[in-house]
N, C-alpha and C positions, 0 to 999 in steps of 0.2 A: 306642617312643614311648608315653607314658602317655595314658590316656583324657583327661586335662585338656589335654595338648598337641594331641591330635586334635580335641577340641572347640574349642580356640582356633583351629586352622587352619580349621575349618568356619565359625566365627563371622567370622573375618577375610575369608573368601571371600565373605561376604554384603555386605560394604561396597560401596555403589554399586549393589547389585542392586535390582530392582523391589520396592518395599515390598509389593506384592500377592503376591509370590512366596514370602515367608518372614517369620516373626515377627521374626527377627533384623534383616532388612533394614528392616522397619517401625520397629524401635527406632532404628536408625541414622538413618533419615529424620527422626525427631523430634529428633535432636541429642544432643550429649554431656550436656547438663544433664538431659534426660529419662532417659538411660541411667543417670546417677548416681542420680537419684531412684528408679528401679526397683530398683537395687542396694540402696539404703537401705531400701526397703519390704520387700524379701525378707529382708534381715538382721534387721529388726525381727520379722518373722514367725518366723524361726528362733529368736530370743531368747524369744519368747512360747511357742513349742513346748517349748523347753528348760526354761523356768520352770514350765510345766505338767507336766513329766515325760512328755510325749507322744512316745515314741521314734519311732513311725512318722511322725508329722508332722514331727518334727525332721529325720529323714533326708530327707524330701521337700523341706522348706524349705532345708536345707543344700545340696542339689543345685541348687535354684533360685538360691540365693545365689551359689554358685560360677559358675554360668552367667552371671548378671548381673554378677558381678565381671569376668569375661572380656570381656563386652560393653562394660562401662565402660572397661576398659583399652584395648580396641581403638578405642573412640570417641575417646579422647584420645591415640591413637598411642603407647601405652606397651607395648612388646613384653613378652609373657608371659615370655620368656627373661630379660629384665632383672629381673623380679620373682623368678624362680627364682635368678638370680645373687645378688641381695640376700639371699635366704634362705641360700644357701650361704656368703656372706660372714659371716653371723651365726652359722652353725653352730659349736657348740663354745664360744661366747662366752656367759657368763651374761647373763641379762636385765638384771641390775643394771648390769653393766659396759657392755653395749651401750647402754643408755639414757643412762648417764653420758657416753658418747663422742659423743653427738649435740650438734650446735651449740646453744648456748643462744639463746633468742629468744623 
């Protein structure tokens, strides 16, 4: 089991937990919109670190971004396994071909 799969399992185990008992439970208690907002904030911080060529900060912010992505997915009941399956479906397909295959809209 990968570190991301283990982290996902821990995150999902915090759903419905007492918000005073964990940061993750506190995020879930604030609702899916707040979880999405936190993911966006962390992603922006990662982009800023990358633009500044701050490797140490980028590693830290990337880890925060991955954590908050998993929280957001769990808040919206999207299994991490389904995201991995989508990546596997796309594996070996060029980005141009994959994007062209998406429904227009």
